ZADO-1210 file (C-alpha; in nm, 4 decimals, padded with zeros to 6 digits):
<atoms>
<atom x="01.2136" y="01.3883" z="00.5783" code="UNK" pos="1"/>
<atom x="01.4671" y="01.1688" z="00.3984" code="UNK" pos="2"/>
<atom x="01.4223" y="01.0875" z="00.0396" code="UNK" pos="3"/>
<atom x="01.5573" y="00.8696" z="-00.2394" code="UNK" pos="4"/>
<atom x="01.4683" y="00.8387" z="-00.6008" code="UNK" pos="5"/>
<atom x="01.2233" y="00.5521" z="-00.5002" code="UNK" pos="6"/>
<atom x="01.0518" y="00.6821" z="-00.1885" code="UNK" pos="7"/>
<atom x="01.0403" y="00.9395" z="00.0896" code="UNK" pos="8"/>
<atom x="01.0554" y="00.8695" z="00.4588" code="UNK" pos="9"/>
<atom x="00.8765" y="01.1179" z="00.6802" code="UNK" pos="10"/>
<atom x="00.9150" y="01.1371" z="01.0530" code="UNK" pos="11"/>
<atom x="01.2063" y="01.1554" z="01.3032" code="UNK" pos="12"/>
<atom x="01.5044" y="00.9170" z="01.2958" code="UNK" pos="13"/>
<atom x="01.3863" y="00.7697" z="01.6322" code="UNK" pos="14"/>
<atom x="01.0290" y="00.6614" z="01.6079" code="UNK" pos="15"/>
<atom x="00.7848" y="00.8747" z="01.7992" code="UNK" pos="16"/>
<atom x="00.5051" y="00.6106" z="01.7749" code="UNK" pos="17"/>
<atom x="00.4602" y="00.2343" z="01.7359" code="UNK" pos="18"/>
<atom x="00.2753" y="00.3076" z="01.4139" code="UNK" pos="19"/>
<atom x="00.4564" y="00.2863" z="01.0788" code="UNK" pos="20"/>
<atom x="00.2575" y="00.4074" z="00.7755" code="UNK" pos="21"/>
<atom x="00.3213" y="00.3166" z="00.4157" code="UNK" pos="22"/>
<atom x="00.1774" y="00.4289" z="00.0774" code="UNK" pos="23"/>
<atom x="00.3267" y="00.2002" z="-00.1932" code="UNK" pos="24"/>
<atom x="00.1006" y="00.2669" z="-00.4951" code="UNK" pos="25"/>
<atom x="00.0532" y="00.6482" z="-00.5183" code="UNK" pos="26"/>
<atom x="00.3822" y="00.7158" z="-00.7006" code="UNK" pos="27"/>
<atom x="00.3739" y="00.9398" z="-00.9987" code="UNK" pos="28"/>
<atom x="00.7377" y="00.9143" z="-01.1128" code="UNK" pos="29"/>
<atom x="00.7401" y="00.7520" z="-01.4573" code="UNK" pos="30"/>
<atom x="01.1038" y="00.7065" z="-01.5635" code="UNK" pos="31"/>
<atom x="01.2038" y="00.7764" z="-01.9215" code="UNK" pos="32"/>
<atom x="01.2951" y="00.4138" z="-01.9664" code="UNK" pos="33"/>
<atom x="00.9308" y="00.3231" z="-01.8994" code="UNK" pos="34"/>
<atom x="00.7881" y="00.5970" z="-02.1230" code="UNK" pos="35"/>
<atom x="00.9968" y="00.4837" z="-02.4158" code="UNK" pos="36"/>
<atom x="00.8881" y="00.1180" z="-02.3751" code="UNK" pos="37"/>
<atom x="00.5066" y="00.1404" z="-02.3405" code="UNK" pos="38"/>
<atom x="00.2421" y="00.1042" z="-02.6074" code="UNK" pos="39"/>
<atom x="-00.0359" y="00.2834" z="-02.4135" code="UNK" pos="40"/>
<atom x="-00.0613" y="00.6601" z="-02.3577" code="UNK" pos="41"/>
<atom x="00.1154" y="00.7607" z="-02.0382" code="UNK" pos="42"/>
<atom x="-00.2101" y="00.8847" z="-01.8955" code="UNK" pos="43"/>
<atom x="-00.3603" y="00.5347" z="-01.9094" code="UNK" pos="44"/>
<atom x="-00.1107" y="00.4231" z="-01.6495" code="UNK" pos="45"/>
<atom x="-00.2932" y="00.6368" z="-01.3877" code="UNK" pos="46"/>
<atom x="-00.5331" y="00.3371" z="-01.3719" code="UNK" pos="47"/>
<atom x="-00.2692" y="00.1531" z="-01.1652" code="UNK" pos="48"/>
<atom x="-00.2171" y="00.4367" z="-00.9207" code="UNK" pos="49"/>
<atom x="-00.3812" y="00.4616" z="-00.5773" code="UNK" pos="50"/>
<atom x="-00.4653" y="00.8120" z="-00.6856" code="UNK" pos="51"/>
<atom x="-00.3911" y="01.0767" z="-00.4195" code="UNK" pos="52"/>
<atom x="-00.3577" y="00.8157" z="-00.1440" code="UNK" pos="53"/>
<atom x="-00.0309" y="00.9932" z="-00.0588" code="UNK" pos="54"/>
<atom x="-00.2216" y="01.3226" z="-00.0053" code="UNK" pos="55"/>
<atom x="-00.4680" y="01.1384" z="00.2141" code="UNK" pos="56"/>
<atom x="-00.1905" y="00.9911" z="00.4363" code="UNK" pos="57"/>
<atom x="00.0090" y="01.3155" z="00.4569" code="UNK" pos="58"/>
<atom x="-00.3001" y="01.5114" z="00.5617" code="UNK" pos="59"/>
<atom x="-00.3745" y="01.2664" z="00.8409" code="UNK" pos="60"/>
<atom x="-00.0083" y="01.2237" z="00.9417" code="UNK" pos="61"/>
<atom x="00.1035" y="01.3505" z="01.2855" code="UNK" pos="62"/>
<atom x="00.4797" y="01.2638" z="01.2974" code="UNK" pos="63"/>
<atom x="00.4632" y="00.8820" z="01.2732" code="UNK" pos="64"/>
<atom x="00.7183" y="00.7186" z="01.0526" code="UNK" pos="65"/>
<atom x="00.5582" y="00.7335" z="00.7028" code="UNK" pos="66"/>
<atom x="00.6924" y="00.5949" z="00.3762" code="UNK" pos="67"/>
<atom x="00.5598" y="00.7305" z="00.0460" code="UNK" pos="68"/>
<atom x="00.6744" y="00.5580" z="-00.2766" code="UNK" pos="69"/>
<atom x="00.7738" y="00.7880" z="-00.5627" code="UNK" pos="70"/>
<atom x="00.8099" y="00.5303" z="-00.8372" code="UNK" pos="71"/>
<atom x="00.4908" y="00.4575" z="-01.0218" code="UNK" pos="72"/>
<atom x="00.3357" y="00.1193" z="-00.9791" code="UNK" pos="73"/>
<atom x="00.3659" y="00.0534" z="-01.3469" code="UNK" pos="74"/>
<atom x="00.7503" y="00.0573" z="-01.3088" code="UNK" pos="75"/>
<atom x="00.7499" y="-00.1903" z="-01.0157" code="UNK" pos="76"/>
<atom x="00.4844" y="-00.3001" z="-00.7739" code="UNK" pos="77"/>
<atom x="00.6139" y="-00.2778" z="-00.4213" code="UNK" pos="78"/>
<atom x="00.3252" y="-00.4894" z="-00.2921" code="UNK" pos="79"/>
<atom x="00.4409" y="-00.7986" z="-00.4887" code="UNK" pos="80"/>
<atom x="00.7135" y="-01.0347" z="-00.4006" code="UNK" pos="81"/>
<atom x="01.0397" y="-01.0502" z="-00.5929" code="UNK" pos="82"/>
<atom x="00.9464" y="-01.3907" z="-00.7298" code="UNK" pos="83"/>
<atom x="00.6224" y="-01.2678" z="-00.8840" code="UNK" pos="84"/>
<atom x="00.7790" y="-01.2058" z="-01.2242" code="UNK" pos="85"/>
<atom x="00.5560" y="-01.2458" z="-01.5272" code="UNK" pos="86"/>
<atom x="00.6791" y="-01.4956" z="-01.7852" code="UNK" pos="87"/>
<atom x="00.4630" y="-01.3248" z="-02.0551" code="UNK" pos="88"/>
<atom x="00.6671" y="-01.0044" z="-02.0070" code="UNK" pos="89"/>
<atom x="00.9953" y="-01.0681" z="-01.8192" code="UNK" pos="90"/>
<atom x="01.2805" y="-01.2831" z="-01.9663" code="UNK" pos="91"/>
<atom x="01.3990" y="-01.3481" z="-01.6171" code="UNK" pos="92"/>
<atom x="01.0802" y="-01.5019" z="-01.4928" code="UNK" pos="93"/>
<atom x="01.1445" y="-01.8484" z="-01.6281" code="UNK" pos="94"/>
<atom x="01.4382" y="-01.8977" z="-01.3999" code="UNK" pos="95"/>
<atom x="01.2236" y="-01.9046" z="-01.0897" code="UNK" pos="96"/>
<atom x="01.0194" y="-02.2118" z="-01.1463" code="UNK" pos="97"/>
<atom x="00.7394" y="-02.1070" z="-00.9085" code="UNK" pos="98"/>
<atom x="00.3574" y="-02.1410" z="-00.9558" code="UNK" pos="99"/>
<atom x="00.1789" y="-01.8371" z="-01.0988" code="UNK" pos="100"/>
<atom x="-00.0460" y="-01.6573" z="-00.8534" code="UNK" pos="101"/>
<atom x="-00.3916" y="-01.5328" z="-00.9626" code="UNK" pos="102"/>
<atom x="-00.2641" y="-01.1733" z="-00.9660" code="UNK" pos="103"/>
<atom x="00.0280" y="-01.2687" z="-01.1804" code="UNK" pos="104"/>
<atom x="-00.1939" y="-01.4618" z="-01.4281" code="UNK" pos="105"/>
<atom x="-00.4092" y="-01.1552" z="-01.4586" code="UNK" pos="106"/>
<atom x="-00.1098" y="-00.9410" z="-01.5500" code="UNK" pos="107"/>
<atom x="-00.0519" y="-00.7765" z="-01.2166" code="UNK" pos="108"/>
<atom x="00.2822" y="-00.9126" z="-01.1217" code="UNK" pos="109"/>
<atom x="00.5959" y="-00.7494" z="-00.9850" code="UNK" pos="110"/>
<atom x="00.6016" y="-00.5430" z="-01.3048" code="UNK" pos="111"/>
<atom x="00.2438" y="-00.5038" z="-01.4184" code="UNK" pos="112"/>
<atom x="00.1796" y="-00.6311" z="-01.7747" code="UNK" pos="113"/>
<atom x="-00.1648" y="-00.4932" z="-01.8399" code="UNK" pos="114"/>
<atom x="-00.4281" y="-00.2470" z="-01.7094" code="UNK" pos="115"/>
<atom x="-00.7912" y="-00.3678" z="-01.7021" code="UNK" pos="116"/>
<atom x="-00.9696" y="-00.2857" z="-02.0177" code="UNK" pos="117"/>
<atom x="-00.6850" y="-00.0768" z="-02.1491" code="UNK" pos="118"/>
<atom x="-00.4881" y="-00.3868" z="-02.2375" code="UNK" pos="119"/>
<atom x="-00.1140" y="-00.4613" z="-02.2448" code="UNK" pos="120"/>
<atom x="00.1197" y="-00.1870" z="-02.1189" code="UNK" pos="121"/>
<atom x="00.4469" y="-00.2761" z="-02.2848" code="UNK" pos="122"/>
<atom x="00.5536" y="-00.2570" z="-02.6541" code="UNK" pos="123"/>
<atom x="00.8316" y="-00.5166" z="-02.5956" code="UNK" pos="124"/>
<atom x="00.9474" y="-00.7796" z="-02.3500" code="UNK" pos="125"/>
<atom x="01.1634" y="-00.6690" z="-02.0600" code="UNK" pos="126"/>
<atom x="01.5042" y="-00.8282" z="-02.0167" code="UNK" pos="127"/>
<atom x="01.6040" y="-01.0110" z="-01.6962" code="UNK" pos="128"/>
<atom x="01.8572" y="-00.7452" z="-01.6248" code="UNK" pos="129"/>
<atom x="01.6039" y="-00.4631" z="-01.6486" code="UNK" pos="130"/>
<atom x="01.3662" y="-00.6163" z="-01.3949" code="UNK" pos="131"/>
<atom x="01.6546" y="-00.7287" z="-01.1665" code="UNK" pos="132"/>
<atom x="01.7801" y="-00.3670" z="-01.1638" code="UNK" pos="133"/>
<atom x="01.4390" y="-00.2353" z="-01.0594" code="UNK" pos="134"/>
<atom x="01.4320" y="-00.4932" z="-00.7769" code="UNK" pos="135"/>
<atom x="01.7766" y="-00.3879" z="-00.6591" code="UNK" pos="136"/>
<atom x="01.7246" y="-00.0058" z="-00.6895" code="UNK" pos="137"/>
<atom x="01.3600" y="00.0314" z="-00.5866" code="UNK" pos="138"/>
<atom x="01.2018" y="-00.2798" z="-00.4312" code="UNK" pos="139"/>
<atom x="01.4677" y="-00.3976" z="-00.1856" code="UNK" pos="140"/>
<atom x="01.5590" y="-00.0545" z="-00.0453" code="UNK" pos="141"/>
<atom x="01.1902" y="00.0158" z="00.0244" code="UNK" pos="142"/>
<atom x="01.1267" y="-00.3028" z="00.2076" code="UNK" pos="143"/>
<atom x="01.4639" y="-00.2886" z="00.3887" code="UNK" pos="144"/>
<atom x="01.3772" y="00.0650" z="00.5194" code="UNK" pos="145"/>
<atom x="01.0254" y="-00.0491" z="00.6119" code="UNK" pos="146"/>
<atom x="01.1636" y="-00.3548" z="00.8082" code="UNK" pos="147"/>
<atom x="01.4228" y="-00.1319" z="00.9828" code="UNK" pos="148"/>
<atom x="01.1514" y="00.1170" z="01.0879" code="UNK" pos="149"/>
<atom x="00.9200" y="-00.1555" z="01.2169" code="UNK" pos="150"/>
<atom x="01.1989" y="-00.3072" z="01.4165" code="UNK" pos="151"/>
<atom x="01.3002" y="00.0281" z="01.5617" code="UNK" pos="152"/>
<atom x="00.9379" y="00.0861" z="01.6719" code="UNK" pos="153"/>
<atom x="00.9157" y="-00.2647" z="01.8172" code="UNK" pos="154"/>
<atom x="01.2469" y="-00.2178" z="02.0082" code="UNK" pos="155"/>
<atom x="01.1310" y="00.1175" z="02.1507" code="UNK" pos="156"/>
<atom x="00.7657" y="00.0511" z="02.2284" code="UNK" pos="157"/>
<atom x="00.7476" y="-00.3285" z="02.2542" code="UNK" pos="158"/>
<atom x="00.5017" y="-00.3412" z="01.9664" code="UNK" pos="159"/>
<atom x="00.4817" y="-00.2063" z="01.6138" code="UNK" pos="160"/>
<atom x="00.1849" y="-00.1667" z="01.3815" code="UNK" pos="161"/>
<atom x="00.2271" y="-00.1232" z="01.0092" code="UNK" pos="162"/>
<atom x="-00.0608" y="00.0536" z="00.8385" code="UNK" pos="163"/>
<atom x="-00.0376" y="-00.0045" z="00.4583" code="UNK" pos="164"/>
<atom x="-00.2578" y="00.2539" z="00.2879" code="UNK" pos="165"/>
<atom x="-00.4174" y="00.1861" z="-00.0539" code="UNK" pos="166"/>
<atom x="-00.7241" y="00.2822" z="-00.2598" code="UNK" pos="167"/>
<atom x="-00.9644" y="00.0752" z="-00.4611" code="UNK" pos="168"/>
<atom x="-01.2232" y="00.1267" z="-00.7325" code="UNK" pos="169"/>
<atom x="-01.5799" y="00.1545" z="-00.6068" code="UNK" pos="170"/>
<atom x="-01.7143" y="-00.1906" z="-00.5167" code="UNK" pos="171"/>
<atom x="-02.0565" y="-00.3188" z="-00.6278" code="UNK" pos="172"/>
<atom x="-02.2805" y="-00.4265" z="-00.3424" code="UNK" pos="173"/>
<atom x="-02.6343" y="-00.5441" z="-00.2889" code="UNK" pos="174"/>
<atom x="-02.6749" y="-00.2947" z="-00.0061" code="UNK" pos="175"/>
<atom x="-02.4475" y="-00.0052" z="00.0780" code="UNK" pos="176"/>
<atom x="-02.0993" y="-00.0523" z="-00.0828" code="UNK" pos="177"/>
<atom x="-01.8046" y="-00.0451" z="00.1561" code="UNK" pos="178"/>
<atom x="-01.5930" y="00.2668" z="00.1729" code="UNK" pos="179"/>
<atom x="-01.3194" y="00.0822" z="00.3483" code="UNK" pos="180"/>
<atom x="-01.1709" y="-00.2707" z="00.3252" code="UNK" pos="181"/>
<atom x="-00.9587" y="-00.3843" z="00.6141" code="UNK" pos="182"/>
<atom x="-00.6989" y="-00.6472" z="00.5349" code="UNK" pos="183"/>
<atom x="-00.5139" y="-00.8679" z="00.7757" code="UNK" pos="184"/>
<atom x="-00.4607" y="-01.1809" z="00.5633" code="UNK" pos="185"/>
<atom x="-00.7498" y="-01.3395" z="00.7402" code="UNK" pos="186"/>
<atom x="-00.5869" y="-01.3014" z="01.0781" code="UNK" pos="187"/>
<atom x="-00.2357" y="-01.3929" z="00.9900" code="UNK" pos="188"/>
<atom x="-00.0697" y="-01.0447" z="00.9835" code="UNK" pos="189"/>
<atom x="-00.2253" y="-00.8844" z="01.2917" code="UNK" pos="190"/>
<atom x="-00.3986" y="-00.9590" z="01.6156" code="UNK" pos="191"/>
<atom x="-00.7732" y="-00.9437" z="01.5906" code="UNK" pos="192"/>
<atom x="-00.7877" y="-00.6628" z="01.8556" code="UNK" pos="193"/>
<atom x="-00.6354" y="-00.4192" z="01.6044" code="UNK" pos="194"/>
<atom x="-00.8853" y="-00.5007" z="01.3325" code="UNK" pos="195"/>
<atom x="-01.1689" y="-00.4793" z="01.5915" code="UNK" pos="196"/>
<atom x="-01.0589" y="-00.1215" z="01.6727" code="UNK" pos="197"/>
<atom x="-01.0639" y="-00.0267" z="01.3072" code="UNK" pos="198"/>
<atom x="-01.4111" y="-00.1766" z="01.2714" code="UNK" pos="199"/>
<atom x="-01.5376" y="00.0197" z="01.5736" code="UNK" pos="200"/>
<atom x="-01.3897" y="00.3459" z="01.4470" code="UNK" pos="201"/>
<atom x="-01.5508" y="00.3055" z="01.1073" code="UNK" pos="202"/>
<atom x="-01.8895" y="00.2299" z="01.2676" code="UNK" pos="203"/>
<atom x="-01.8591" y="00.5294" z="01.4901" code="UNK" pos="204"/>
<atom x="-01.8091" y="00.7515" z="01.1874" code="UNK" pos="205"/>
<atom x="-02.0922" y="00.5787" z="00.9966" code="UNK" pos="206"/>
<atom x="-01.8446" y="00.4520" z="00.7279" code="UNK" pos="207"/>
<atom x="-01.9336" y="00.1078" z="00.5801" code="UNK" pos="208"/>
<atom x="-01.6361" y="-00.1288" z="00.6183" code="UNK" pos="209"/>
<atom x="-01.5714" y="-00.4933" z="00.5475" code="UNK" pos="210"/>
<atom x="-01.2839" y="-00.7312" z="00.6196" code="UNK" pos="211"/>
<atom x="-01.0452" y="-00.9038" z="00.3720" code="UNK" pos="212"/>
<atom x="-01.2864" y="-00.9306" z="00.0778" code="UNK" pos="213"/>
<atom x="-01.1902" y="-00.8642" z="-00.1917" code="UNK" pos="214"/>
<atom x="-00.8601" y="-00.7253" z="-00.0529" code="UNK" pos="215"/>
<atom x="-00.6887" y="-00.9228" z="00.2191" code="UNK" pos="216"/>
<atom x="-00.3454" y="-00.7650" z="00.1918" code="UNK" pos="217"/>
<atom x="-00.0526" y="-00.8530" z="-00.0286" code="UNK" pos="218"/>
<atom x="00.3253" y="-00.9008" z="-00.0087" code="UNK" pos="219"/>
<atom x="00.3794" y="-00.6158" z="00.2357" code="UNK" pos="220"/>
<atom x="00.1573" y="-00.7754" z="00.5025" code="UNK" pos="221"/>
<atom x="00.2896" y="-01.1229" z="00.4285" code="UNK" pos="222"/>
<atom x="00.6494" y="-01.0058" z="00.4510" code="UNK" pos="223"/>
<atom x="00.6337" y="-00.7728" z="00.7504" code="UNK" pos="224"/>
<atom x="00.3477" y="-00.8812" z="00.9678" code="UNK" pos="225"/>
<atom x="00.4697" y="-01.0967" z="01.2577" code="UNK" pos="226"/>
<atom x="00.2177" y="-01.0839" z="01.5368" code="UNK" pos="227"/>
<atom x="00.4064" y="-01.3362" z="01.7510" code="UNK" pos="228"/>
<atom x="00.7126" y="-01.1107" z="01.7207" code="UNK" pos="229"/>
<atom x="00.5149" y="-00.8019" z="01.8202" code="UNK" pos="230"/>
<atom x="00.4875" y="-00.6641" z="01.4690" code="UNK" pos="231"/>
<atom x="00.1300" y="-00.6348" z="01.3370" code="UNK" pos="232"/>
<atom x="00.0353" y="-00.5283" z="00.9860" code="UNK" pos="233"/>
<atom x="-00.2990" y="-00.4127" z="00.8428" code="UNK" pos="234"/>
<atom x="-00.4009" y="-00.2919" z="00.5007" code="UNK" pos="235"/>
<atom x="-00.6569" y="-00.0123" z="00.4441" code="UNK" pos="236"/>
<atom x="-00.8272" y="00.0151" z="00.1082" code="UNK" pos="237"/>
<atom x="-01.0255" y="00.3417" z="00.0676" code="UNK" pos="238"/>
<atom x="-01.2942" y="00.3669" z="-00.1954" code="UNK" pos="239"/>
<atom x="-01.1599" y="00.6281" z="-00.4450" code="UNK" pos="240"/>
<atom x="-01.5119" y="00.7704" z="-00.4883" code="UNK" pos="241"/>
<atom x="-01.5121" y="00.8427" z="-00.1182" code="UNK" pos="242"/>
<atom x="-01.2282" y="01.0938" z="-00.1277" code="UNK" pos="243"/>
<atom x="-01.1729" y="01.1894" z="-00.4943" code="UNK" pos="244"/>
<atom x="-01.3672" y="01.3970" z="-00.7403" code="UNK" pos="245"/>
<atom x="-01.6136" y="01.2425" z="-00.9803" code="UNK" pos="246"/>
<atom x="-01.3350" y="01.1866" z="-01.2339" code="UNK" pos="247"/>
<atom x="-01.1430" y="00.9955" z="-00.9675" code="UNK" pos="248"/>
<atom x="-00.8427" y="01.2217" z="-01.0326" code="UNK" pos="249"/>
<atom x="-00.8169" y="01.4827" z="-00.7642" code="UNK" pos="250"/>
<atom x="-00.9280" y="01.5208" z="-00.4035" code="UNK" pos="251"/>
<atom x="-01.2979" y="01.5737" z="-00.3887" code="UNK" pos="252"/>
<atom x="-01.5778" y="01.6719" z="-00.1520" code="UNK" pos="253"/>
<atom x="-01.5270" y="01.3619" z="00.0680" code="UNK" pos="254"/>
<atom x="-01.1539" y="01.4162" z="00.1133" code="UNK" pos="255"/>
<atom x="-01.1816" y="01.5817" z="00.4564" code="UNK" pos="256"/>
<atom x="-01.4100" y="01.2958" z="00.5780" code="UNK" pos="257"/>
<atom x="-01.1653" y="01.0369" z="00.4600" code="UNK" pos="258"/>
<atom x="-00.8852" y="01.2141" z="00.6340" code="UNK" pos="259"/>
<atom x="-01.0880" y="01.2199" z="00.9571" code="UNK" pos="260"/>
<atom x="-01.1506" y="00.8484" z="00.9207" code="UNK" pos="261"/>
<atom x="-00.7879" y="00.7684" z="00.8616" code="UNK" pos="262"/>
<atom x="-00.6734" y="00.9809" z="01.1537" code="UNK" pos="263"/>
<atom x="-00.9377" y="00.8264" z="01.3886" code="UNK" pos="264"/>
<atom x="-00.8178" y="00.4769" z="01.2741" code="UNK" pos="265"/>
<atom x="-00.4591" y="00.5677" z="01.3483" code="UNK" pos="266"/>
<atom x="-00.5474" y="00.7101" z="01.6930" code="UNK" pos="267"/>
<atom x="-00.7453" y="00.3926" z="01.7718" code="UNK" pos="268"/>
<atom x="-00.4539" y="00.1705" z="01.6690" code="UNK" pos="269"/>
<atom x="-00.2210" y="00.3787" z="01.8775" code="UNK" pos="270"/>
<atom x="-00.4529" y="00.3438" z="02.1782" code="UNK" pos="271"/>
<atom x="-00.4760" y="-00.0261" z="02.1241" code="UNK" pos="272"/>
<atom x="-00.0935" y="-00.0693" z="02.0941" code="UNK" pos="273"/>
<atom x="-00.0145" y="00.1700" z="02.3841" code="UNK" pos="274"/>
<atom x="-00.3259" y="00.2305" z="02.6045" code="UNK" pos="275"/>
<atom x="-00.3208" y="00.5839" z="02.7440" code="UNK" pos="276"/>
<atom x="-00.0710" y="00.7129" z="02.4934" code="UNK" pos="277"/>
<atom x="-00.3132" y="00.9635" z="02.3410" code="UNK" pos="278"/>
<atom x="-00.4136" y="01.1004" z="02.6858" code="UNK" pos="279"/>
<atom x="-00.0427" y="01.1574" z="02.7632" code="UNK" pos="280"/>
<atom x="00.0135" y="01.3720" z="02.4542" code="UNK" pos="281"/>
</atoms>
């Protein structure tokens, strides 16, 4: 494992698999500069975390290249583009002159401004220099390392598959709510055959799954998915009530089942990328 203040990279220097895994939103490192500038209790920021998604990924991990972010999402959101800076919070946002996305308008930009019903996070505006420093120190190194790992896997195996691992609040549904949402930006970030294998795997394990709604994948898939270039990217959103306790805070009774699902999905993606690879192990 190699580690920086921002993230840890697990796996050998030379990729052992075409799969590259990433967990961008489970970080629990809340820098002192953040703690001194927020108006909410620190515990309220847990609402932005993909709680224990890193534990889920690490339990299912079998030596693939795996990136786990350390910095909390409240500090900087690695699944947003550098340009998604919030003019209601960030003094540097006005220099960009780009339209505001729906996520940005709701306060979930590059640096989140608010948390659901808890309200605004920050007690003051952030300077352009503060946010620019977070981009330089946390956001760019993470995505540069991810791009390098994907290219290394593509060069070695002829194909690479990024699996971006997230969690979601339980979804309301008329019938059985989905436990897994598969995102591929509506076919833009991965060939359909990879999504089909994930769907088949979920059905075989009797796990309700849907595609792209309400989570189609964010900046990471948009930035790194390049099916024509042999790099495919999918996002997995696990229902937190599936694998956490009733308080949605710690691994719960369903954790082992969620690990089995994730491992089965990874094995299916590996088989799709390199048919026969599992049999050769």
